[in-house]
Rosetta silent file (secondary structure, phi, psi, omega in degrees, C-alpha in Angstrom):
SEQUENCE: MRYDELILYDNTNIPYIKTFHSSVLPTKRTYNAHHHTECELSVFIDGEGIYTVGSKEYTFKPLDVFLFGSNEEHCITVIDKEINLLNVQFEPRILWERSENIELLNLFSSRNKQFKNMFDSNDKTLSNLILSLENEIRNKNIGYKIQAKYLLLSALIHIMRNYPYTQKGTTLSGGNTTEQLKRAMLYIDDNLENRITLKDISDVACMTQTYFSSVFKKFNGISPWEYITIKRVEMAINLLKTNNMSKLEIAERCGFSSSSNFYKAFLKITGKHPKDFCK
SCORE:     score description
SCORE:     0.000 S_00000001
   1 L     0.000  134.432  178.971   26.927  -43.920   -3.397 S_00000001
   2 E  -102.311  133.571 -177.741   25.931  -42.462   -6.773 S_00000001
   3 E  -153.392  169.939  173.477   23.291  -39.721   -6.841 S_00000001
   4 E    57.961   49.899 -178.104   21.936  -36.645   -8.617 S_00000001
   5 E   -80.352  133.712  174.943   22.327  -38.033  -12.139 S_00000001
   6 E  -122.536  139.209 -175.684   21.653  -35.668  -15.043 S_00000001
   7 E  -129.380  135.357  174.596   21.549  -36.895  -18.653 S_00000001
   8 E  -108.643  124.614 -177.824   21.846  -35.059  -21.964 S_00000001
   9 E  -103.318  149.622  175.559   20.330  -36.920  -24.939 S_00000001
  10 L   -85.122 -172.948 -176.033   21.143  -36.509  -28.621 S_00000001
  11 L   -75.323   -3.477  172.631   18.536  -36.134  -31.362 S_00000001
  12 L  -104.952   12.297  177.938   18.113  -39.930  -31.541 S_00000001
  13 L    65.948   29.729  175.336   17.330  -40.048  -27.787 S_00000001
  14 L  -105.513  130.801 -179.938   20.611  -41.766  -26.915 S_00000001
  15 E   -61.328  133.079  175.466   22.506  -40.419  -23.859 S_00000001
  16 E  -130.320  -10.084  166.375   25.758  -38.757  -24.812 S_00000001
  17 E  -138.254  129.879  174.725   26.660  -36.721  -21.718 S_00000001
  18 E  -125.058  139.771  170.248   25.933  -37.824  -18.124 S_00000001
  19 E  -125.503  142.323  176.495   26.810  -36.031  -14.925 S_00000001
  20 E  -159.966  161.835  178.628   26.437  -37.477  -11.435 S_00000001
  21 E  -105.945  145.532  172.226   27.957  -37.240   -7.970 S_00000001
  22 E  -118.372  131.970 -179.775   29.656  -40.034   -6.028 S_00000001
  23 E  -127.677  125.729 -178.957   29.820  -39.836   -2.246 S_00000001
  24 E  -141.020  136.303  178.131   31.851  -42.263   -0.102 S_00000001
  25 L   -75.609  162.553  179.630   32.862  -42.162    3.568 S_00000001
  26 L   -53.454  132.755 -178.635   36.510  -42.674    4.641 S_00000001
  27 E  -172.140  167.503  167.501   37.636  -46.241    3.934 S_00000001
  28 E  -112.464  138.188 -173.037   40.218  -48.431    2.246 S_00000001
  29 L  -127.446  147.489  172.846   38.960  -50.404   -0.733 S_00000001
  30 L   -68.082  142.181  177.613   40.130  -53.362   -2.775 S_00000001
  31 L   -61.426  112.929 -173.628   41.146  -52.397   -6.306 S_00000001
  32 L  -132.736   75.316 -173.001   37.879  -53.022   -8.096 S_00000001
  33 L   -63.646  142.716  174.134   38.190  -51.540  -11.575 S_00000001
  34 E  -120.959  162.449 -173.934   35.029  -50.753  -13.520 S_00000001
  35 L  -128.835  148.277  172.279   34.551  -50.220  -17.232 S_00000001
  36 L  -153.890  161.924 -177.799   32.272  -48.069  -19.364 S_00000001
  37 L   -77.572  -19.146 -176.890   31.988  -47.019  -22.995 S_00000001
  38 L   -83.739  154.620  163.028   32.198  -43.334  -22.118 S_00000001
  39 E   -80.804  166.664 -173.824   35.232  -41.164  -21.536 S_00000001
  40 E  -145.406  134.399  168.112   35.188  -39.356  -18.204 S_00000001
  41 E  -115.895  130.989 -178.185   36.155  -36.013  -16.660 S_00000001
  42 E  -133.792  144.744  175.197   35.850  -35.834  -12.878 S_00000001
  43 E  -131.292  131.812  178.080   36.447  -33.124  -10.292 S_00000001
  44 E   -80.841  114.524  174.960   36.643  -33.676   -6.531 S_00000001
  45 E   -73.035  -44.878  177.190   34.367  -31.174   -4.800 S_00000001
  46 E  -142.117  162.099  172.212   35.498  -32.499   -1.418 S_00000001
  47 E   111.864  159.986  176.636   37.650  -35.312   -0.080 S_00000001
  48 E  -142.345  148.729  179.137   41.162  -36.695    0.040 S_00000001
  49 E   166.645 -153.200 -177.663   42.591  -40.090   -0.808 S_00000001
  50 E  -128.017  129.171  174.559   44.221  -42.187   -3.514 S_00000001
  51 E  -104.404  122.920  179.433   42.963  -42.842   -7.044 S_00000001
  52 E  -103.733  125.425 -179.770   44.477  -45.955   -8.622 S_00000001
  53 E  -125.731  102.346 -174.219   44.612  -46.086  -12.411 S_00000001
  54 L    61.425 -118.989 -179.904   46.143  -49.328  -13.654 S_00000001
  55 L   -96.236    1.150 -178.333   49.596  -49.417  -12.043 S_00000001
  56 E   -98.636  149.036  174.602   49.616  -45.692  -11.141 S_00000001
  57 E  -124.533  132.193  178.569   48.507  -44.087   -7.891 S_00000001
  58 E  -120.278  128.945  175.301   47.435  -40.441   -7.592 S_00000001
  59 E   -88.692  118.381 -174.165   46.943  -38.660   -4.264 S_00000001
  60 E  -109.283  160.354  177.107   43.951  -36.345   -4.702 S_00000001
  61 L  -145.536  174.664 -178.648   42.484  -33.346   -2.860 S_00000001
  62 L   -54.815  138.474  179.178   39.567  -30.926   -3.482 S_00000001
  63 L    73.965    4.861  168.152   39.374  -29.482   -7.028 S_00000001
  64 L   -68.576  142.623 -178.020   41.786  -32.032   -8.501 S_00000001
  65 E  -116.722  141.267  178.268   40.526  -33.114  -11.932 S_00000001
  66 E  -123.141  147.015  176.776   40.871  -36.566  -13.554 S_00000001
  67 E  -127.069  130.722  178.298   40.521  -37.650  -17.184 S_00000001
  68 E  -131.092  143.733  173.297   39.874  -41.251  -18.309 S_00000001
  69 L   -83.560  169.942  178.015   39.411  -42.826  -21.704 S_00000001
  70 L   -61.249  133.606  176.846   36.682  -45.316  -22.512 S_00000001
  71 L    65.830   16.920  175.628   37.304  -48.636  -20.782 S_00000001
  72 L   -84.161  120.148 -174.851   40.370  -47.263  -18.932 S_00000001
  73 L   -64.947  133.254  176.579   40.529  -49.048  -15.575 S_00000001
  74 E  -156.511  149.042 -177.238   40.303  -46.794  -12.520 S_00000001
  75 E  -159.652  132.752  172.987   39.300  -47.143   -8.885 S_00000001
  76 E   -79.152  114.352 -172.751   39.430  -44.965   -5.759 S_00000001
  77 E  -101.530  -22.934  177.936   41.283  -47.255   -3.358 S_00000001
  78 E  -134.841  130.268  175.564   41.836  -45.018   -0.311 S_00000001
  79 E  -123.708  108.222 -179.872   39.490  -42.350    1.078 S_00000001
  80 E   -86.228  -33.706  175.689   40.992  -40.368    3.956 S_00000001
  81 E  -132.204  139.883 -175.181   38.254  -37.715    4.004 S_00000001
  82 E   -46.718  133.224 -176.829   34.685  -38.186    2.753 S_00000001
  83 E  -100.271  148.748  163.993   34.499  -37.523   -0.978 S_00000001
  84 E  -129.072  106.297 -173.275   32.012  -35.691   -3.155 S_00000001
  85 E  -112.236  122.930  174.421   33.087  -36.415   -6.718 S_00000001
  86 E   -91.435  119.424  179.434   31.417  -34.844   -9.754 S_00000001
  87 E  -105.960  135.473  172.170   31.678  -37.192  -12.745 S_00000001
  88 E  -121.472  111.411  178.410   31.075  -36.165  -16.344 S_00000001
  89 E  -106.310  135.958 -177.111   30.860  -39.125  -18.703 S_00000001
  90 E  -142.760  142.532 -179.757   30.648  -38.554  -22.464 S_00000001
  91 L   -70.602  137.456  178.724   30.554  -40.780  -25.509 S_00000001
  92 L   -55.083  -26.015 -177.058   33.709  -40.605  -27.700 S_00000001
  93 H   -62.836  -20.894  173.898   31.497  -39.910  -30.722 S_00000001
  94 H   -57.521  -29.749 -176.145   31.092  -36.334  -29.459 S_00000001
  95 H   -90.352  -21.066 -177.044   34.725  -35.956  -30.503 S_00000001
  96 H  -115.597   -8.004 -177.022   34.578  -37.706  -33.877 S_00000001
  97 L   -73.146  -18.670  172.554   31.075  -37.091  -35.228 S_00000001
  98 L  -121.902  128.864 -171.229   32.224  -33.658  -36.470 S_00000001
  99 H   -59.354  -30.123 -178.263   35.557  -33.513  -38.270 S_00000001
 100 H   -71.108  -12.727 -178.974   36.664  -30.277  -36.575 S_00000001
 101 H   -99.482  -10.087 -170.942   36.609  -32.013  -33.165 S_00000001
 102 H   -58.852  -30.788 -179.579   38.567  -35.158  -34.086 S_00000001
 103 H   -55.356  -29.619 -177.954   41.871  -33.628  -32.959 S_00000001
 104 H   -69.011  -17.659  176.273   40.631  -33.912  -29.360 S_00000001
 105 H   -63.763  -19.916  179.034   40.712  -37.714  -29.642 S_00000001
 106 H   -58.314  -26.682  178.011   44.494  -37.417  -29.315 S_00000001
 107 H   -62.935  -18.538 -177.493   43.953  -37.043  -25.558 S_00000001
 108 H  -116.469  -32.957 -174.316   42.893  -40.691  -25.554 S_00000001
 109 H  -102.050  -16.499 -175.288   44.483  -42.329  -28.609 S_00000001
 110 L  -133.024   50.676  179.721   47.849  -40.526  -28.890 S_00000001
 111 E   -76.697  145.524  175.953   49.146  -40.010  -25.360 S_00000001
 112 L   -98.558 -176.106 -175.491   52.866  -39.551  -24.819 S_00000001
 113 L   -69.281  -18.157 -179.047   55.035  -40.776  -21.938 S_00000001
 114 L   -83.579   -6.668 -172.996   54.391  -37.608  -19.909 S_00000001
 115 L   -59.123  137.023  172.163   50.630  -38.221  -19.730 S_00000001
 116 L  -130.923  143.486  179.200   48.981  -38.112  -16.303 S_00000001
 117 L   -75.750  -18.760 -175.093   45.323  -38.741  -15.533 S_00000001
 118 E  -105.868  139.153  175.503   45.274  -36.059  -12.823 S_00000001
 119 E  -118.417  135.550 -168.441   45.302  -32.277  -13.257 S_00000001
 120 L   -64.496  149.997 -178.938   46.244  -30.115  -10.294 S_00000001
 121 L   -64.516  -17.784  177.804   43.681  -28.239   -8.189 S_00000001
 122 L   -70.169  -14.950  178.143   45.469  -24.966   -8.953 S_00000001
 123 L   -83.510   79.199 -176.731   43.997  -25.133  -12.468 S_00000001
 124 H   -67.330  -29.927  179.443   40.776  -23.331  -11.564 S_00000001
 125 H   -59.342  -44.073 -178.229   39.883  -22.766  -15.217 S_00000001
 126 H   -66.516  -49.211 -179.278   39.559  -26.507  -15.811 S_00000001
 127 H   -63.910  -36.119  179.411   37.514  -27.285  -12.699 S_00000001
 128 H   -67.708  -35.218  176.541   35.214  -24.289  -13.352 S_00000001
 129 H   -61.881  -41.363 -179.104   34.495  -25.477  -16.894 S_00000001
 130 H   -69.387  -42.433  178.390   33.371  -28.863  -15.545 S_00000001
 131 H   -64.743  -38.278  178.790   31.233  -27.336  -12.785 S_00000001
 132 H   -66.826  -35.857  177.490   29.640  -24.945  -15.298 S_00000001
 133 H   -59.362  -46.981  178.786   28.826  -27.881  -17.595 S_00000001
 134 H   -60.861  -42.640 -179.591   26.848  -29.566  -14.829 S_00000001
 135 H   -61.329  -37.528  178.720   24.981  -26.326  -14.073 S_00000001
 136 H   -61.695  -46.615 -178.691   23.964  -25.985  -17.736 S_00000001
 137 H   -67.974  -34.503 -179.101   22.407  -29.462  -17.809 S_00000001
 138 H   -70.113  -45.388 -171.682   20.751  -28.892  -14.444 S_00000001
 139 H   -83.293  -24.372  175.802   19.234  -25.475  -15.158 S_00000001
 140 L    54.432   42.360  174.562   18.147  -26.187  -18.763 S_00000001
 141 L   -73.615  170.292 -179.022   18.228  -22.554  -19.863 S_00000001
 142 L   -52.585  129.099  177.828   17.868  -21.637  -23.538 S_00000001
 143 L    75.791   18.133 -173.920   20.594  -23.332  -25.580 S_00000001
 144 H   -64.571  -32.127  179.281   21.809  -25.468  -22.670 S_00000001
 145 H   -66.088  -42.405  178.065   22.553  -28.517  -24.862 S_00000001
 146 H   -64.784  -45.079 -177.299   24.784  -26.456  -27.122 S_00000001
 147 H   -66.238  -38.847  179.488   26.449  -24.732  -24.167 S_00000001
 148 H   -62.694  -44.197  178.406   27.056  -27.999  -22.279 S_00000001
 149 H   -65.521  -39.829  177.781   28.789  -29.522  -25.302 S_00000001
 150 H   -60.220  -42.849 -179.645   30.758  -26.302  -25.811 S_00000001
 151 H   -66.872  -37.770  176.645   31.984  -26.398  -22.190 S_00000001
 152 H   -62.456  -49.961  179.485   33.017  -30.050  -22.524 S_00000001
 153 H   -62.908  -36.854  178.483   34.994  -29.354  -25.684 S_00000001
 154 H   -63.490  -38.851  178.489   36.482  -26.224  -24.063 S_00000001
 155 H   -63.432  -43.046 -179.780   37.707  -28.299  -21.110 S_00000001
 156 H   -68.890  -38.878  176.024   39.420  -30.788  -23.449 S_00000001
 157 H   -62.835  -41.478  178.441   40.934  -27.980  -25.551 S_00000001
 158 H   -58.184  -42.743  179.170   42.216  -26.385  -22.332 S_00000001
 159 H   -64.041  -46.025 -177.917   43.963  -29.638  -21.415 S_00000001
 160 H   -63.363  -35.992 -177.706   45.527  -30.013  -24.864 S_00000001
 161 H   -78.132  -28.479 -171.018   46.798  -26.424  -24.867 S_00000001
 162 H  -109.514   -6.382  179.742   48.141  -26.366  -21.330 S_00000001
 163 L  -130.904  126.807 -176.063   49.483  -29.891  -20.766 S_00000001
 164 L   -82.160   64.076 -170.299   52.112  -31.532  -23.049 S_00000001
 165 L  -108.416   -0.509 -176.844   50.439  -34.923  -22.991 S_00000001
 166 E  -121.025  151.585  176.401   49.815  -35.783  -26.656 S_00000001
 167 L   -75.746  151.486 -177.764   51.993  -36.855  -29.550 S_00000001
 168 L   -90.626  147.709  172.102   52.230  -34.476  -32.499 S_00000001
 169 L    70.686   28.728 -177.254   50.973  -35.153  -35.999 S_00000001
 170 L  -122.677   19.597 -177.338   48.766  -38.152  -35.199 S_00000001
 171 L   -63.188  135.345  177.425   45.253  -36.733  -35.633 S_00000001
 172 L   -72.004  156.752  173.853   42.720  -39.207  -37.055 S_00000001
 173 L  -105.254  150.893 -175.352   40.809  -38.392  -40.231 S_00000001
 174 L  -109.354  -94.952 -179.608   37.023  -38.598  -40.406 S_00000001
 175 L    66.865 -140.447 -178.146   34.999  -37.993  -43.565 S_00000001
 176 H   -63.443  -26.233 -177.672   32.624  -40.767  -44.657 S_00000001
 177 H   -56.990  -43.131 -177.486   34.133  -43.126  -42.081 S_00000001
 178 H   -68.720  -34.477  176.979   32.440  -41.362  -39.166 S_00000001
 179 H   -66.077  -40.911  177.497   29.038  -41.422  -40.882 S_00000001
 180 H   -64.272  -39.250 -179.609   29.405  -45.160  -41.470 S_00000001
 181 H   -67.061  -40.260  178.004   30.472  -45.644  -37.864 S_00000001
 182 H   -61.245  -41.614  178.423   27.470  -43.696  -36.548 S_00000001
 183 H   -61.265  -43.044 -178.585   25.108  -45.920  -38.544 S_00000001
 184 H   -65.560  -41.613 -178.093   26.723  -49.048  -37.132 S_00000001
 185 H   -69.700  -34.580  175.873   26.594  -47.814  -33.542 S_00000001
 186 H   -65.326  -38.446  176.782   22.946  -46.837  -33.870 S_00000001
 187 H   -61.534  -44.305  179.305   22.261  -50.355  -35.163 S_00000001
 188 H   -60.595  -49.804 -177.059   24.033  -51.856  -32.121 S_00000001
 189 H   -60.795  -31.259 -179.019   22.130  -49.659  -29.659 S_00000001
 190 H   -83.524  -10.064 -173.547   18.816  -50.626  -31.297 S_00000001
 191 L  -129.406   25.407 -177.714   19.542  -54.371  -31.244 S_00000001
 192 L   -59.219  -32.038 -176.979   21.221  -55.109  -27.908 S_00000001
 193 L   -80.254   -9.562 -177.544   18.543  -57.625  -26.984 S_00000001
 194 L  -102.658  168.479  173.575   19.054  -59.550  -30.252 S_00000001
 195 L   -70.648  125.303  179.738   21.845  -61.736  -31.591 S_00000001
 196 L  -119.929  131.188  175.949   24.415  -59.426  -33.191 S_00000001
 197 L  -112.411  158.185  177.685   27.243  -60.621  -35.424 S_00000001
 198 H   -61.731  -34.191  178.263   30.280  -58.713  -36.618 S_00000001
 199 H   -63.902  -42.688  178.318   29.065  -59.283  -40.186 S_00000001
 200 H   -56.005  -48.885 -174.931   25.715  -57.642  -39.368 S_00000001
 201 H   -68.897  -45.585 -178.031   27.408  -54.537  -37.980 S_00000001
 202 H   -66.213  -31.564  176.130   30.087  -54.237  -40.653 S_00000001
 203 H   -64.946  -41.960  177.515   27.441  -54.638  -43.385 S_00000001
 204 H   -60.995  -37.484 -179.327   25.509  -51.701  -41.900 S_00000001
 205 H   -81.488   -7.502 -176.881   28.752  -49.705  -41.932 S_00000001
 206 L    57.394   46.350  178.139   29.547  -50.832  -45.498 S_00000001
 207 L  -133.671  161.676  170.029   33.005  -51.999  -44.414 S_00000001
 208 L   -70.932  158.976 -177.570   34.834  -55.291  -44.278 S_00000001
 209 H   -61.876  -42.965 -178.894   34.735  -56.953  -40.864 S_00000001
 210 H   -64.324  -45.758 -178.317   38.477  -56.483  -40.277 S_00000001
 211 H   -66.789  -41.031  179.161   38.462  -52.833  -41.296 S_00000001
 212 H   -60.602  -45.114 -179.729   35.331  -52.077  -39.253 S_00000001
 213 H   -60.054  -40.797 -179.781   36.844  -53.609  -36.099 S_00000001
 214 H   -66.069  -46.040 -179.315   39.987  -51.541  -36.573 S_00000001
 215 H   -65.340  -42.981 -177.991   38.098  -48.280  -37.181 S_00000001
 216 H   -58.300  -48.103 -178.362   35.692  -48.879  -34.301 S_00000001
 217 H   -68.352  -36.256 -178.633   38.502  -49.347  -31.770 S_00000001
 218 H   -62.713  -39.710 -175.330   40.523  -46.443  -33.178 S_00000001
 219 H   -90.565  -24.564 -175.304   37.638  -43.992  -32.723 S_00000001
 220 H  -113.598   -9.503  176.919   36.028  -45.393  -29.558 S_00000001
 221 L    81.896   -5.958  179.409   38.967  -46.846  -27.630 S_00000001
 222 L  -139.119  161.971  179.208   37.306  -50.254  -27.275 S_00000001
 223 L   -77.456  162.021  175.991   36.422  -53.131  -29.597 S_00000001
 224 H   -54.871  -39.835 -177.176   32.879  -53.632  -30.968 S_00000001
 225 H   -71.685  -35.345  174.708   32.404  -56.637  -28.661 S_00000001
 226 H   -63.396  -42.168  178.543   33.571  -54.724  -25.601 S_00000001
 227 H   -60.823  -48.624 -179.178   31.118  -51.957  -26.496 S_00000001
 228 H   -60.914  -45.411 -178.172   28.242  -54.404  -26.962 S_00000001
 229 H   -63.189  -44.546 -179.842   28.991  -56.238  -23.697 S_00000001
 230 H   -63.391  -43.804  179.935   29.228  -53.036  -21.647 S_00000001
 231 H   -63.587  -37.279  178.098   25.983  -51.680  -23.140 S_00000001
 232 H   -68.346  -39.343  177.299   24.216  -54.973  -22.397 S_00000001
 233 H   -64.844  -40.986  177.752   25.443  -54.944  -18.792 S_00000001
 234 H   -62.110  -39.369  176.591   24.243  -51.333  -18.419 S_00000001
 235 H   -63.196  -41.982 -179.906   20.834  -52.402  -19.743 S_00000001
 236 H   -64.338  -40.633  179.119   20.784  -55.288  -17.257 S_00000001
 237 H   -59.889  -42.832  179.093   21.646  -52.978  -14.346 S_00000001
 238 H   -62.552  -41.081  178.665   18.696  -50.757  -15.226 S_00000001
 239 H   -67.571  -39.849  178.961   16.361  -53.781  -15.325 S_00000001
 240 H   -61.592  -34.112 -176.797   17.703  -55.119  -12.012 S_00000001
 241 H   -82.082  -19.501 -168.738   16.976  -51.772  -10.372 S_00000001
 242 H  -118.860   -6.020  179.025   13.492  -51.276  -11.786 S_00000001
 243 L  -150.334  178.782 -174.910   11.620  -54.592  -11.923 S_00000001
 244 L  -106.603   22.295  177.238   11.251  -58.075  -10.433 S_00000001
 245 L   -62.113  151.321  175.880   12.318  -60.160  -13.429 S_00000001
 246 L   -70.385  160.878 -179.531   14.525  -63.153  -12.674 S_00000001
 247 H   -65.008  -33.371  177.097   18.210  -62.832  -13.451 S_00000001
 248 H   -65.983  -41.837  178.183   17.845  -65.431  -16.220 S_00000001
 249 H   -62.813  -40.397  179.308   15.030  -63.406  -17.796 S_00000001
 250 H   -66.355  -41.701  178.623   17.153  -60.274  -17.610 S_00000001
 251 H   -58.344  -45.476 -179.748   20.139  -62.067  -19.140 S_00000001
 252 H   -67.481  -40.426  179.935   17.993  -63.196  -22.072 S_00000001
 253 H   -62.531  -29.820 -176.017   16.350  -59.769  -22.432 S_00000001
 254 L   -97.466   11.208  171.324   19.797  -58.166  -22.680 S_00000001
 255 L    87.511   10.317  178.375   21.092  -60.458  -25.395 S_00000001
 256 L   -82.437  137.997 -174.463   23.308  -62.802  -23.373 S_00000001
 257 L   -75.986  -20.410  179.326   23.451  -66.332  -24.772 S_00000001
 258 L  -156.384  161.381  179.075   23.627  -67.994  -21.324 S_00000001
 259 H   -66.974  -32.107  179.805   23.427  -67.153  -17.641 S_00000001
 260 H   -66.425  -41.005  176.221   27.110  -68.051  -17.210 S_00000001
 261 H   -63.943  -37.102  178.481   28.108  -65.507  -19.885 S_00000001
 262 H   -62.198  -50.220 -178.414   25.869  -62.963  -18.185 S_00000001
 263 H   -65.748  -39.566 -179.430   27.492  -63.425  -14.752 S_00000001
 264 H   -64.624  -44.696  179.700   30.994  -63.481  -16.217 S_00000001
 265 H   -66.287  -40.067 -178.835   30.442  -60.254  -18.169 S_00000001
 266 H   -60.514  -45.695 -178.483   28.760  -58.591  -15.195 S_00000001
 267 H   -67.486  -39.227 -178.918   31.700  -59.290  -12.898 S_00000001
 268 H   -67.403  -40.342 -174.706   34.258  -58.179  -15.481 S_00000001
 269 H   -80.203  -41.927 -173.293   32.514  -54.885  -16.300 S_00000001
 270 H  -105.526  -18.575 -174.071   31.296  -53.797  -12.856 S_00000001
 271 L    75.481    8.191 -178.337   33.439  -55.791  -10.430 S_00000001
 272 L  -130.943  174.410  177.804   30.160  -56.785   -8.771 S_00000001
 273 L  -101.908  155.777  179.343   27.459  -59.454   -9.006 S_00000001
 274 H   -52.396  -36.897 -178.246   23.942  -58.877  -10.405 S_00000001
 275 H   -60.996  -24.721 -179.505   22.431  -59.276   -6.906 S_00000001
 276 H   -69.372  -12.678 -177.518   24.330  -56.170   -5.814 S_00000001
 277 H  -111.232   -0.005 -178.645   22.110  -54.061   -8.098 S_00000001
 278 L   -64.867  143.924 -178.928   18.734  -55.590   -7.262 S_00000001
 279 L   -71.606    0.000    0.000   16.091  -53.142   -6.047 S_00000001
């Protein structure tokens, strides 16, 4: 069960940091990977079990921390003791929209063979940074948006400094490219319900289609079409939870060309069917 969601919006009113808790009773679960456009930092407040990430299995306990890139498959497959998991999801653009932060993308784009998704519970500094981030968004004290972003970046810097998980000398460069990319992504977010072509997006970015696709995946970890599909499914989930529109109406409202494409995308992204999200 997902609860207690907190959202931090940027100056264009687009969510760029979300925190929420997941609570699940002891059980064994089928590997049911889910996908999202955000990267994710998670800390187990309580619980024990197994987290499966692709072909790897991690045995977790309280205060273990996990890091996932955008669209990186992961699923908790065994829960031995009831879990309370704090999730922090953040858009990759937080790391590339300012050139001084781009180095942190190496945690997702330039991992070495030693990389592990799990960080041990003995690293209290890391878990405390994540817990403090949630408190900032919850309490909304003066400067909380700045402080929340600072704590997120501090957590990622802590990982880079204390864990030998990234390749050296592979930092991406930003400059005008990131400004062009931001324009394109804002265009996508504003037109999810409409027909979008790669030419439309690349024209907004003032890039060739091939170059835009390459840059988009390099900075966000997923292709433009994966991003669009995930965002459309997220829009559909919100509509399923909040109104009585038919599934066909929702599919059309969210930019899907047919109901079959809608169901196929829904199952691939969430591992579930649209009916599972109906209010």
